[in-house]
C-alpha positions in Angstrom: -42.1 -9.5 11.8 -39.2 -11.9 11.9 -39.6 -13.3 8.5 -39.4 -9.9 7.0 -36.4 -9.1 8.8 -34.9 -12.6 7.3 -36.0 -11.7 4.0 -34.6 -8.1 3.9 -30.9 -9.1 3.5 -31.9 -11.5 0.5 -34.1 -8.6 -1.3 -31.0 -6.4 -0.9 -28.4 -8.9 -2.0 -30.8 -9.7 -5.2 -31.2 -6.1 -6.0 -27.4 -5.5 -5.7 -26.0 -8.5 -7.8 -29.2 -9.7 -9.9 -29.1 -12.9 -8.3 -32.0 -14.7 -7.3 -32.7 -16.8 -4.4 -32.9 -20.1 -6.3 -29.8 -19.4 -8.3 -27.5 -18.4 -5.4 -26.0 -21.9 -5.1 -25.0 -22.4 -8.6 -23.7 -18.9 -9.1 -21.4 -19.3 -6.1 -20.1 -22.5 -7.6 -19.7 -20.8 -10.9 -17.8 -18.0 -9.4 -15.5 -20.4 -7.4 -14.9 -22.5 -10.5 -13.7 -19.3 -12.4 -11.7 -18.1 -9.7 -9.7 -21.4 -9.5 -9.4 -21.2 -13.2 -8.2 -17.7 -13.7 -5.8 -17.9 -10.5 -4.1 -21.0 -11.7 -3.5 -19.4 -15.1 -2.4 -16.1 -14.1 0.3 -17.6 -11.8 1.9 -18.8 -14.7 1.2 -16.3 -17.3 4.2 -14.0 -16.4 6.4 -16.9 -16.5 5.5 -17.7 -19.9 5.9 -13.9 -20.9 9.6 -14.0 -19.6 10.1 -17.1 -21.4 9.0 -15.7 -24.8 11.2 -12.7 -24.3 14.1 -14.7 -23.2 13.8 -16.9 -26.3 14.5 -14.1 -28.6 11.8 -11.6 -29.6 12.5 -12.4 -33.5 11.3 -16.1 -32.7 7.7 -15.1 -31.6 6.3 -15.7 -34.6 7.5 -19.1 -34.8 6.3 -19.8 -31.2 2.7 -18.6 -32.4 3.2 -21.1 -35.4 4.1 -23.9 -32.9 0.8 -23.1 -31.0 -1.1 -23.1 -34.1 0.0 -26.6 -34.8 -0.6 -27.8 -31.4 -4.0 -26.3 -31.4 -4.7 -28.0 -34.8 -3.8 -31.4 -32.7 -5.7 -30.5 -29.9 -9.0 -29.5 -30.8 -10.1 -32.9 -32.5 -9.0 -34.8 -29.6 -11.1 -32.7 -27.3 -13.9 -32.8 -29.7 -13.7 -36.5 -29.5 -14.1 -36.6 -26.0 -17.1 -34.4 -26.1 -18.4 -36.8 -28.5 -18.0 -39.9 -26.4 -18.3 -38.7 -22.8 -20.7 -36.7 -20.6 -19.4 -33.2 -19.6 -18.4 -34.3 -16.1 -15.8 -36.6 -17.3 -14.5 -34.9 -20.2 -14.0 -31.7 -18.4 -12.1 -33.4 -15.6 -10.1 -35.4 -17.7 -9.1 -32.0 -19.7 -8.2 -30.2 -16.6 -6.1 -33.2 -15.1 -4.2 -33.5 -18.5 -3.0 -29.9 -18.1 -2.0 -30.8 -14.5 0.0 -33.7 -15.4 1.6 -31.5 -18.0 2.5 -29.1 -15.2 4.1 -31.6 -13.2 6.4 -32.7 -16.1 7.3 -29.2 -16.7 8.3 -28.8 -12.9 10.6 -31.9 -13.3 12.3 -30.6 -16.3 12.9 -26.7 -15.2 14.4 -28.2 -12.0 16.8 -30.9 -13.8 18.1 -28.2 -16.5 20.8 -25.6 -15.6 19.5 -22.3 -16.3 20.6 -20.2 -19.6 21.7 -23.4 -21.7 20.4 -24.2 -25.0 17.9 -27.0 -23.5 16.5 -24.5 -20.9 15.6 -22.2 -23.8 14.0 -24.6 -26.0 12.1 -25.7 -22.7 11.0 -22.2 -22.3 9.5 -22.1 -25.8 7.8 -25.3 -25.5 6.3 -23.9 -22.1 5.2 -20.6 -24.1 3.5 -22.7 -26.5 1.9 -25.1 -23.9 0.8 -21.9 -21.8 -1.1 -20.7 -25.0 -2.8 -24.1 -25.4 -3.5 -24.3 -21.8 -4.9 -20.9 -21.3 -7.6 -21.0 -24.2 -8.7 -24.6 -23.5 -9.6 -24.2 -19.7 -11.0 -20.9 -20.3 -13.0 -22.1 -22.9 -14.3 -25.4 -21.3 -15.4 -23.2 -18.2 -17.5 -20.7 -20.6 -18.9 -23.6 -22.6 -20.2 -25.3 -19.5 -21.5 -21.9 -18.4 -23.3 -21.4 -21.6 -24.7 -25.0 -21.2 -26.4 -24.4 -17.6 -27.6 -21.0 -17.9 -30.3 -19.4 -20.1 -29.6 -16.4 -22.3 -31.4 -14.0 -20.1 -29.4 -15.3 -17.3 -26.2 -15.0 -19.0 -26.8 -11.5 -19.7 -27.6 -10.9 -15.9 -25.0 -13.2 -14.4 -22.1 -13.6 -16.4 -20.6 -10.3 -15.2 -21.1 -11.0 -12.0 -19.6 -14.7 -12.2 -16.6 -12.6 -14.0 -16.2 -10.5 -11.1 -15.3 -13.7 -8.9 -12.9 -15.1 -11.6 -11.0 -11.7 -11.7 -10.4 -12.0 -8.0 -8.8 -15.3 -8.5 -7.0 -13.5 -11.5 -5.9 -10.8 -9.1 -4.8 -13.7 -6.5 -2.7 -15.5 -9.1 -1.0 -12.7 -10.6 -0.2 -11.4 -6.9 1.4 -14.7 -6.2 3.8 -14.4 -8.9 4.4 -10.6 -8.8 5.4 -11.1 -5.1 7.1 -14.3 -5.0 8.9 -14.2 -8.3 12.2 -13.0 -7.0 11.8 -15.5 -3.9 10.7 -18.7 -5.5 11.9 -20.4 -8.9 9.5 -20.4 -11.6 9.4 -24.4 -11.6 8.0 -23.8 -7.8 5.4 -21.5 -8.5 4.2 -24.1 -10.9 2.7 -26.1 -7.9 0.1 -23.2 -7.0 -1.5 -23.8 -10.5 -1.6 -27.4 -9.9 -3.4 -27.2 -6.7 -5.7 -24.3 -8.1 -6.7 -26.6 -11.3 -7.6 -29.4 -8.7 -9.9 -27.1 -6.7 -11.7 -26.2 -10.0 -12.4 -29.8 -10.9 -13.9 -30.0 -7.5 -15.9 -27.0 -8.1 -17.0 -28.2 -11.4 -18.1 -31.6 -9.9 -20.1 -29.8 -7.5 -21.8 -27.7 -10.1 -22.4 -30.5 -12.4 -24.3 -32.3 -9.6 -26.2 -29.6 -8.6 -27.7 -28.7 -12.2 -27.4 -32.1 -13.3 -29.8 -34.3 -11.1 -33.1 -33.7 -9.3 -31.7 -31.1 -7.2 -31.2 -28.7 -10.3 -32.3 -25.0 -9.5 -35.7 -24.0 -10.8 -34.1 -21.4 -13.0 -31.5 -23.3 -14.5 -32.0 -25.4 -17.9 -33.6 -28.8 -17.7 -30.9 -31.4 -16.7 -29.1 -32.4 -19.8 -26.0 -34.4 -19.5 -26.5 -36.8 -22.1 -23.5 -37.6 -24.5 -23.6 -35.2 -27.2 -22.3 -37.6 -29.7 -21.4 -36.8 -33.4 -17.8 -36.7 -35.0 -14.8 -34.8 -33.9 -15.1 -32.5 -36.9 -18.8 -31.4 -36.0 -17.5 -28.1 -34.7 -15.6 -26.7 -37.9 -18.6 -28.3 -40.0 -21.0 -26.2 -38.0 -18.8 -23.0 -38.0 -18.5 -23.2 -42.0 -22.4 -23.9 -42.2 -23.3 -20.8 -40.0 -23.2 -17.2 -40.8 -23.6 -16.6 -37.1 -20.9 -18.7 -36.1 -18.6 -17.3 -38.7 -19.4 -13.8 -37.6 -18.2 -15.0 -34.2 -15.1 -16.5 -35.9 -14.3 -13.2 -37.7 -14.8 -11.2 -34.2 -12.3 -13.7 -32.7 -9.7 -13.0 -35.8 -9.7 -9.5 -35.6 -9.3 -9.2 -31.9 -6.5 -11.8 -31.9 -4.6 -9.9 -34.9 -4.9 -6.7 -32.9 -3.9 -8.5 -29.6 -0.7 -10.2 -31.4 0.6 -6.7 -32.6 0.1 -5.5 -29.6 2.1 -8.5 -27.9 4.9 -7.9 -30.4 5.0 -4.3 -29.6 5.2 -5.0 -25.9 8.0 -7.6 -26.5 10.1 -4.9 -28.2 9.0 -2.1 -25.6 10.0 -4.5 -22.9 13.3 -5.8 -24.1 14.6 -2.2 -24.6 13.4 -1.2 -21.3 14.3 -3.7 -18.9 17.3 -5.9 -18.8 17.0 -8.2 -15.7 14.6 -11.3 -16.6 13.4 -11.4 -12.9 12.4 -7.6 -13.3 10.8 -8.2 -16.5 8.7 -11.1 -14.9 7.6 -8.9 -12.0 6.8 -6.1 -14.2 4.6 -8.5 -16.3 2.7 -9.5 -13.1 2.3 -6.1 -12.2 0.7 -5.1 -15.1 -1.3 -8.3 -14.8 -2.2 -7.2 -11.4 -3.4 -3.7 -12.7 -5.4 -5.4 -15.7 -7.1 -7.4 -13.0 -7.9 -4.8 -10.6 -9.3 -2.7 -13.2 -11.5 -5.6 -14.7 -12.7 -6.2 -11.0 -13.9 -2.7 -10.9 -15.5 -2.7 -13.9 -17.2 -5.8 -13.4 -18.6 -4.6 -10.2 -19.9 -1.3 -11.2 -20.4 -1.3 -14.8 -20.8 -4.7 -16.7 -24.2 -5.7 -15.6 -25.5 -2.5 -16.0 -24.3 -2.0 -19.4 -25.5 -5.3 -20.6 -28.9 -4.9 -19.0 -29.2 -1.3 -20.5 -27.6 -1.4 -24.0 -27.7 -5.0 -24.8 -25.0 -7.1 -26.4 -24.7 -5.1 -29.3 -23.0 -1.9 -27.7 -21.3 -4.3 -25.1 -19.5 -6.1 -27.9 -18.8 -2.5 -29.6 -16.9 -1.0 -26.7 -13.7 -2.7 -27.1 -13.1 -2.0 -30.7 -13.9 1.5 -30.3 -11.3 1.6 -27.3 -8.8 0.2 -29.8 -9.1 2.5 -32.1 -8.4 5.1 -29.8 -5.5 3.2 -28.4 -3.7 2.4 -31.4 -4.1 5.9 -32.4 -2.5 7.2 -29.3 0.4 4.5 -29.5 0.9 5.6 -33.0 1.3 9.1 -31.9 3.4 8.1 -28.8 5.2 4.4 -29.1 6.7 4.6 -25.5 6.4 2.4 -22.3 3.9 4.7 -20.6 1.4 4.8 -23.4 1.7 1.0 -24.0 1.3 0.3 -20.5 -1.9 2.3 -20.2 -3.2 0.8 -23.5 -2.8 -2.6 -22.9 -4.3 -2.4 -19.1 -7.4 -0.5 -20.6 -7.9 -3.0 -23.7 -7.3 -6.1 -21.6 -9.4 -5.0 -18.7 -12.1 -4.3 -21.4 -11.9 -7.6 -22.8 -12.3 -9.2 -19.8 -15.0 -7.2 -18.0 -17.2 -6.4 -21.3 -16.4 -8.3 -24.4 -15.8 -11.6 -23.0 -19.3 -12.0 -21.1 -20.9 -10.3 -24.1 -19.3 -12.8 -26.4 -20.3 -15.7 -24.1 -23.7 -14.4 -24.2 -23.7 -15.1 -28.1 -23.7 -18.8 -27.5 -26.5 -19.0 -25.3 -28.9 -19.1 -28.1 -27.4 -21.9 -29.8 -27.6 -25.8 -29.7 -25.9 -27.7 -27.2 -23.2 -29.0 -29.5 -22.2 -25.7 -30.8 -21.7 -24.5 -27.0 -18.8 -27.3 -27.0 -17.6 -28.0 -30.4 -18.2 -25.1 -32.5 -17.4 -22.6 -29.4 -14.0 -24.6 -28.7 -13.0 -24.3 -32.5 -13.5 -20.8 -32.3 -11.8 -20.1 -29.0 -9.0 -22.2 -29.6 -8.0 -22.8 -33.3 -9.6 -19.8 -34.8 -8.2 -17.5 -32.1 -4.7 -18.9 -32.7 -5.0 -18.5 -36.7 -5.6 -14.6 -35.8 -2.3 -15.0 -33.7 -0.5 -16.3 -36.9 -1.9 -13.8 -39.2 -1.0 -11.0 -36.5 2.5 -12.4 -35.6 3.7 -13.2 -39.4 2.0 -9.8 -40.6 4.1 -7.9 -37.7 7.5 -9.6 -38.9 6.7 -9.1 -42.4 5.9 -5.4 -42.1 9.0 -5.1 -39.8 11.1 -6.4 -42.6 9.8 -3.7 -44.7 11.0 -1.3 -42.6 7.9 -0.2 -40.6 8.5 0.7 -36.7 6.3 0.5 -33.9 4.3 3.7 -34.5 3.4 2.7 -38.2 2.5 -0.9 -36.9 0.0 1.0 -34.4 -1.4 3.2 -37.2 -2.2 0.0 -39.4 -4.1 -1.5 -36.5 -6.6 1.5 -36.5 -8.7 0.4 -39.6 -8.6 -3.2 -38.6 -10.5 -2.3 -35.6 -12.9 -0.2 -37.5 -14.0 -3.5 -39.3 -14.0 -5.3 -36.1 -16.3 -2.7 -34.6 -18.8 -3.4 -37.7 -18.8 -6.9 -37.1 -19.4 -6.6 -33.3 -22.6 -4.6 -34.1 -23.7 -6.8 -36.6 -23.4 -9.8 -34.2 -25.0 -8.1 -31.3 -28.0 -7.6 -33.5 -28.2 -11.3 -34.7 -28.0 -12.6 -31.3 -31.1 -10.3 -30.4 -33.0 -12.0 -33.4 -32.1 -15.3 -32.3 -33.1 -14.8 -28.7 -36.4 -13.6 -29.6 
């Protein structure tokens, strides 16, 4: 009777979360890892947004160009580390490099007077660096996840891991939302530094658990051998695989729409709020709303949708939402409509599109999970930014306003929808 009583809570937890007893330790560490990564990012995201506006809305396309150049340099370096070092080492080095950069930015921001040309250029550099930081730390996390979980596990557990990550994002955005008018932007960077070090600790604990003899029975066989190959393997693999090219197209179409929406956001925020501290606080509150909605969706919908309808439909939901949202924004290009669309779109991306997109990689060889995935997640992502940013600027020079820009994104979202459905069907075939 006592044994039955002890097993009952485990069965209840397993039924509610989908986590089997032999997976519990790995899932908890995975969630803690993601919690720290997203919390570290969301502390500094609103600071980046304010610096982008302060540097001039007209200069945003150039900031995206700088970001693309940085990605072009960063990807081969990361791929070289992947080729030569085991995952525990290259993940640690990647995160601690970004921590060191944050310490440097803290010193520079403290030393410079506010409002001067040097401060503006530092802000622009910070904008570019955060864009690189965001994609790399999250891409590395998900590469690690697709490396240690099987395809069926990914469909069942990635949404749950995302829930814990979203809690971290809520914490990070809350820190900045409520402290931005009390602490300086430079001081807030220390929250991110500490959280990144906690992420490294979680990664090491997770690697030790799944990489040795104590690996959970449900996890893939231990495989922390050096992947090898050349720094250009990721690029070659993407160009040679229709499936990876499909993921590349999915990323491009997503980021083009996101960049159009980002430029619309900058214009609306600039004309709605004049005070920089107030803008930073509003950005953080939007992040808080996004993360709260993401959390609720992940808790009650993501797992059920993935399990019942599969990857194809889950991937298709965000393009459908984008079509409706751009139609609404074209009809009424005002702050309230923008906020609703932005919150719904970003929450839909984090809660539904990201877990489904990561499942796409679980059916691929290990080298593709790090090299090809990182190329798509970083360089290709920023190419989409470039296409979106310069297209927005060029169309603006032709006299198109916010409403017309939004209308133009509707057919783009339609093409994106077709790519999502094709990818989902192709993934199902590869999974067997």
